[in-house]
C-alpha positions in Angstrom: 8.2 -31.2 -15.4 6.9 -28.6 -17.9 4.5 -27.3 -15.3 7.4 -26.9 -12.8 9.5 -25.0 -15.4 6.6 -22.7 -16.2 6.0 -22.1 -12.6 9.6 -21.3 -11.9 9.8 -19.0 -15.0 6.6 -17.2 -13.8 8.1 -16.8 -10.3 11.4 -15.5 -11.8 9.4 -13.0 -13.9 7.4 -11.8 -10.9 10.6 -11.2 -8.9 12.1 -9.2 -11.8 8.8 -7.2 -12.0 9.0 -6.2 -8.4 12.7 -5.4 -8.7 11.9 -3.1 -11.6 9.1 -1.4 -9.6 11.4 -0.9 -6.6 14.0 0.7 -8.8 11.4 3.2 -10.2 11.6 6.5 -8.3 7.7 6.8 -8.5 7.4 3.8 -6.2 5.8 4.8 -2.9 8.1 5.0 0.2 5.7 2.7 2.1 6.2 -0.1 -0.5 9.9 0.2 -0.1 9.7 0.2 3.7 7.4 -2.9 3.8 9.5 -4.9 1.4 12.6 -3.9 3.3 11.0 -5.1 6.5 10.0 -8.4 5.0 13.6 -9.0 3.8 15.0 -7.9 7.1 12.6 -10.2 9.0 13.4 -13.1 6.8 17.2 -12.9 7.3 17.1 -11.7 10.9 18.4 -14.4 13.3 15.9 -13.4 16.0 12.1 -14.1 15.6 9.1 -12.9 17.5 8.5 -16.5 18.4 11.7 -18.7 18.4 11.8 -21.4 15.7 12.7 -24.2 18.1 9.1 -24.1 19.5 7.3 -26.7 17.4 4.7 -25.4 14.9 4.2 -22.0 16.4 7.8 -21.0 15.9 7.5 -21.4 12.1 3.9 -20.3 12.0 4.9 -16.7 12.7 7.3 -16.7 9.7 4.5 -18.1 7.5 2.1 -15.3 8.5 4.3 -12.2 9.0 6.4 -12.5 5.8 3.5 -12.9 3.4 1.5 -10.2 5.2 4.3 -7.7 4.8 4.8 -8.6 1.1 1.0 -8.4 0.5 0.7 -5.0 2.1 3.7 -3.7 0.1 2.2 -4.9 -3.2 -1.2 -3.4 -2.4 0.6 0.0 -1.9 1.9 0.0 -5.5 -0.2 2.2 -7.7 -2.0 0.1 -10.3 -0.8 2.3 -13.2 2.8 1.8 -12.2 2.3 -2.0 -11.8 0.6 -2.2 -15.3 3.3 -0.2 -16.9 6.1 -2.4 -15.6 4.2 -5.5 -16.3 3.8 -4.5 -20.0 7.5 -3.7 -20.2 8.4 -7.1 -18.7 6.1 -8.9 -21.0 7.7 -7.2 -24.0 11.2 -8.1 -22.8 10.1 -11.7 -22.2 8.7 -12.0 -25.7 11.9 -10.5 -27.1 14.0 -13.1 -25.2 11.9 -16.0 -26.6 12.1 -14.9 -30.2 
């Protein structure tokens, strides 16, 4: 149960990190476009391959979404990522004190 809590907390912190990066005006436009495309594809009622087709229908979601997110995260400059990660770590430490 503790592992699950730690994993959930880590996931929550990572989501906050990427929200902070997206709010930063120095974030590249390509990152914003790719993450926007990932969100749009996730909530869009139409798929490239309909979900009612067994296995293949869900496989496209399992490939396209992570690929869009991965490409977006690779487009973030390392210095920007490290800067926001340090800020997040400091705020997490403040919350725990």
